[in-house]
N, C-alpha and C positions, 0 to 999 in steps of 0.2 A: 503495500499501498504506499510505502514511502515514496514511491515516482509521483502519486498524485498529488503529493504536499512538493511540490517544488517552490513554490510563491516563497519568497524571503519571508514572508509576515509569518509561517508556522514555524521556520527557525527563531524568530524573534519571540514568539510565545515560548518556545519549549526553553529559550534561554534563559526566559523569564522566570518559568512557572518552576524549573529547577532552583532558581537564585533564592524563589519564596520556599522552596521546598513543599513544593505542592502537587499533588495529582492535576493532571490536566488532559481533557479529551475534546477532539472535535466530534461533536455528534448532530445528530437529526438528517436534516433537508441536504446539508451540502454533501454528506457521505453516500446519502441515498441516491443524491444526482451524480453523483461519480460512475456507478453503476449502471444509469441510467443515459448517460454521454450526456447529460445535459450542464449547459454553463450555469454556473449561480457565484453571486456575489454575496450571498448573506451567508456568514461562517458564524455556526453557531458553538462556543466554547464552554463547556460545564469542568467545573473545577470541584475537588473535595475541601470546600473550604476555601476561605479568602480571594471569590469570585472578582470583587470590587476593586481588590489590592494588587490582583493581575491585572489588571484593565488599567489602571493608573499606571503600573510599571510598564507594561506593554506601550502606553500613550508618550511616556517619558523615552523609550526605548526608540522608538519612532522618530522620534521629533516634535516639539510642538508647534512648529510650523509647519508641518509634513500632515498631522492627524487633529481631529477633534474629539475630543471626548465629554461623553455625558454619563452621570450617574443618578443612579434612580434607587435610593437607598432604603426607601419604606418594601419596594421589591427585592432587594438585594441584588440589583442587576447595574451591568454598567455598558455602554456603548461605545465604539471607538470607530471612527469613519477614517478612512485613507486611502485616497484614490478613489476608485468605482467598487472598494468593499467594504462592507459595515459589518462588524465584529461584535456579539453578543456575548459577553461573559456573564454567566451566572453559579453560584454553587449548587453540588448535586443537592437535590429535595428527595424528600418523601412526600403524597401528598394522601387528606382524606377528604371527604366530601360532605358536605351537609345536602339533604334529599332535595331541600327546596332552591340551591345554588348552585352555576356551575363552576362556584369560585373556590379555591380547595384550601383547607386549611394547611399550611405548607410547614414543613420541619426539615430541619437540614439532614442530610445523607448521606448515603456512597453511591458510588456510581451504580451499582445493579437496584438500588431504590430508585434513580433516574431512570434508569431503562424501564423498567418495571410500568413507572407513569405514562410511558411512550402510549400515542396513538396506535400505531401499526408496527409490526415487527420492523419494517424496513426503515422506519423511521428511529430506531432504536440500537441502530447502527452505531457503533463509536470506532475514531482512531487515536490511539496513545500518542501523547505530544512530548510526553518527559524523554531526557536523554535515554533512561534503559527501555521503554519501549515504544520509540518514535515509529509512526509509521503500522502499529501494529492493528489490527483489526478485530472488535471485540464484537463479537455476537450472540449473543445469547440465547436469541429465539430462533435461528434459524431465516433471519431477514433477506440474507442475501439468497439463499432456495427459493424463499418465496418469490423474489425479485424473478429467479429464472423461470418460475413458473409463472408468473405471471399474476400471482396471487397478493390479496389483501386480507390479510390477518392481526389479529391484536395480539397483544404478548400476554394478556392477563384472560381470564372468563370476558367475553365480548358482551355478556350481559351486563357485567359490573362495569366493564369501559363505557358503556354507551350509556350507560343510567346515570354514572358520575359526572360525564359530560355529554351531552345530549348533541352538541355539534358535531361530533367527531362522526356522527351517523352520515350528517349532510359531507364530511370530509371524505368519509369512505366512497361514497358514491361519486362524488366531485372527481378523487382519485381515479377512479373505474372508470369514467369517461375519459380524462385527460389523457389517460395512461394504456388504454386498452386492457387493462386489468380485469380480472373477475375478483369479486368478494366471496371470500371461504363461506361454503353452505349454513355453518352454525354460527358465521358473524352476522350472515346475511339474516337468517331465521331470527337472528338476537335483533337485530334492527326492527322487523317486524314487532317484536314482542316488548320493546321498549318504548315504540313510535310515540308516543302519546306524552314522553320526556321532554320531545322538541318546545313543548309550550312554554317551558323556562327559559328559552336561547331567546334573546333578543331581535327582531325583525329584523335589523340594521345587519345582524352578524350573517343570518337567515340569507339576506338579499345578497351578500357578498360571496357566500357558495354559491347561490343558486346563478350568481354572473358569471361565474369560475367555468361551471359546467356548461352554461350557456355558450362560452368561449371554448368549449374545448373541439377538437375536431370533428365527431359525431355527437353532436349532444344530445341527440335522440336515447343514446345509450342511457346518460343520466337521468332523464325524464322517464322511461321507461323503467327504473330499478325505485325511483320516487314513487312511480304509482304502484308498482309489484308492491313494497314495502307498506305502503299506507301512510306515506310521509307525504305523499302530495295535497290529498284531499285537504290536509292538516295544515300547509303551510302556503297553497295556492289552489283554494277551492275553485275560484272561477275556470279554471285549466280542467280541472278534473270532470267538468259538467260536459266536456265535449265529448268524453268517453261515451261508448255504448251505440248499438243500431237500435233500428226500431221497423217493426215491417205491419203494413196495413195494405189488407187486399191483392197481396203478394208482391209489394212494392217495398222494398229495405234500401234506407240511405248510408252513406259511406260512414263507417266511424272517423268522426272528424277528429278526436284525439290524434288516432295515427296518421291520418291526412296531415295534421297540423306538423307533425312530428318530420315527416315526409319534407314537407314545406322548407321547415330548419334545417334539415340538413344538406337542403338544396341549397338553401343559401349559404349556407357553410362551406360548400364548396369554392362559393366563388367570392366570400368577403367575411373579413372577421370583424365587422363593425357591429357592435354589440347591440345596437341601437337597431339597427336593421334586421339583426337577429330577434329581438325584442317584436320588432311589429312582425316577423312572421309567427312568431307564437301567439301573438293577439289579432291576426287578421281575420280568422273568423269567429272569434271569441264569442259573439253574439248568436252565433247560429242556434244555442239550446234555447234561448229567449225566444228568438225569430221561427222557430220550426212549426209549420202549420202541414198539415196532409190536405191536399185540393184533390177529390176523384178525378177532373178532369186533367191536373197537372202532374198530381204524386206529389213528393214531399218537397217543398218551398222553404225558402229561409229571407223570404223579400226583406230589405232594408236593413239587414244583418252589418252591413258597413255601416249605416249611420249609427245605430243602436250601438255596433262595438266601437265607434269612434268615442262617443260618449260614454262608454264605460273606462276607456283608458285611463283617466285621471284618477278615477276611485280606484284603480287596480295598482296605481303606481303610488297611490298616497297608501294604499295597504300594505303594499312589499316595501314601503320606504325607499320608492326610487327617486329622483330629482324631479321634481315639480319644474323644470323650466324647459328652456329649449328642447330639451332632447324626449321631452313626452310631447311636446307638440308635435316634434317630427316621427314620431311614432302614430301619433293621434291622424297627422295627415295619412299616412300610407295606410292605414287602417282604412280612413276614409276612402281615400282613393283607389285601391288594391282592385276591384272590379273595371275602373273604366279602361285599361288597355287591353283586356283580358275580351270586353266587349267590341272594342276595335276589330281586334284579330279573329272575331267569330261571324263580323259583317265586314260588308263594304268599307274601307276605309277614307275617308273624308279629310281634306284638308281643313275643314272648320272641327270636326270632331278632333284630330289630332292638335290644332291650336288651342282646343277648351284645355284638354288635358294637359299640355305644354304649359299653359297661363295660370293651372289651377295647381300645379306639383312645382313650378319654378325650378330652384334647383338641385332639388330631388330626383328630378325627373330618370335619372340612370338607376339612381337606386330603385323606383317604383317600376322601373322595366324589368329588375334584377328580381324583384319579390316576384311580381306577376308569370314570368317566368318559371321561376322556383315554384309556382302554385300549381303548374301544371304534370298532377300526378296519376294523369288515367294509364291504363294497362294497354291502353289500344294504340298501339305502335303507328297508326294512320295518322290518329286522331293529334298525337305529338307532333309528328311532321308536319301536318297542316298549321297548326297553332306556331311552330317555332318560324314555317315560315313566314307567315302572316305576322308575327312578330317583329321579325327583320324586316318586313314592309315600314312596319309602324316605326320601326327604329330610322330607316332611312328619311323619310316624309318627317319626323324630328327634326332630323339635322338641316333637313333641304329647306322646311319651314323658318327655322329658326336664323338661318343662315339670312333668309330673308326678308322676314318680317319680325326678328327680337321678340319673341314675345315671351322668354324666359325672362320672370321676375321684371315682367311688363309694368311700364307707369305709361298714363294715357299722354299723347303728344299734346293734348289741351288741357289744363289741369280744370278743375272744379273754381280755384279761384278767378281764373281764367276768362272762364264760361259767366259767371257773375260779373266781372268786368265788361264783357261783351256785349252783354244782353239786358245789364243796369238791371242785374237780380239781385235781392237779397237770399239770405240763405234760403232754400225752399224746397221744395219735393221737385218741384220742375230741374233744378238744377242736378239734381240724383237721377231724373229722368232722361236727362240730358247725356250725362256721364256714361249710365247702361249703355244708353242706345248707341254712343260711341265705341264703347267697349264691343258689344255685341257685333255693330259692323265689322270692325277691324279683326274679330276673332272668326267672326263669318267669310271672310274675304270678301265682303261688299266694297271696301277701300282699302289702299294700302296704309301701313301704320307709320304714317308720315305727318307732320302738321299742316301744309297746305290743305291736304286730302280731308285731314279732320274737322279743318275750319271751314271747307265749303259743306260738308256733311252736315255740321253746326247748324248753319244757317240755315240750310233746308228742313231741317228737323223742328228746328224751332219754330218755324211759318207751320209745320204739319198739326204740332201737339199744341200751338198756341192757343 
């Protein structure tokens, strides 16, 4: 293992630890990521006593002009930042838990105690840093074998591990989704048994783990695990309502939960943007509320895009997601997600394309990506036809934007100018003229130019005066 500790910082820590006559080990995610061949700049160092003292000595050894030291005496930890590295120092500890809190009662402990309290075997790996054991791997729970088998397992009884800190259930599912690992069966059963304990975790911490699942390479893996273990209805009930099918008169609608996961995975293949992925998750969120069976048409979900857009702020608030421009972006894509699909199914007119471009603005490319991801039919002919038509829509979007400059459109004649030209106070007529001008440009009746707009307004004012 010594070959993985080539950075000079490790020799510095080792020398300081020997000077203080204290045991020191690299532990946790940095060690795990060595074997996963993932770069890591966060280093956790556990010591058997004197964690803060070791951090202070390392800080001085690096040089106060090359490092920054933060000490958190209440927690018995310290952090040294140097270059692009962040090194956390903490004394080894053992923990016990009160049933009503995930905050442990902490006592000083041995390395063994510290490894026992870790969430998963792959995070309990440690590497010695002292002169007598520099580079030696300490793996009491077979974490290395578990990683080779792509297995997520807890060091101790999983029911106790998850009950003590229920956020570990979300972390297990997140690692499974991020790494393509399998949660060991006993551990998976324990998540199901202890799922109600998630209630003591703050929504902010849950949202943080949920976002990491959403950003994983194949996010449906995580959502299926959340559903199978019973966590999803507890943390995100609106998504769970998408689950299931219903049959009336021999007509069955698709399972919108699995359809949503397909759309999410399709988006994930082409974009790492978290909020675009949230738009994929929420694009059909109102289908359960708008579901109707009409004998002549079968199952319908009329207006689900409008109702879904209205649901977005409440869902973001419930999940403690940001109620800012990111939420408005998701809301816009949910509202508009059917528009390009309708274009792709019908004759593609310039007017319809201009209106989509006008409403989507700079988010038009993301909207098109979401709509293409929404094609989950298993009929290859339909897929081919839709993608062909989407290609035409994209071409028209480029042509019309170049010609008409509709994206983030501003009227060539403002409302204030209309009031001045026609000597009008603020009134309904001003709004009517502005809307008529907008419609005339979007419908291609006049070009998006000032002189044409003025001529149109003069004629329109006489018509509606």
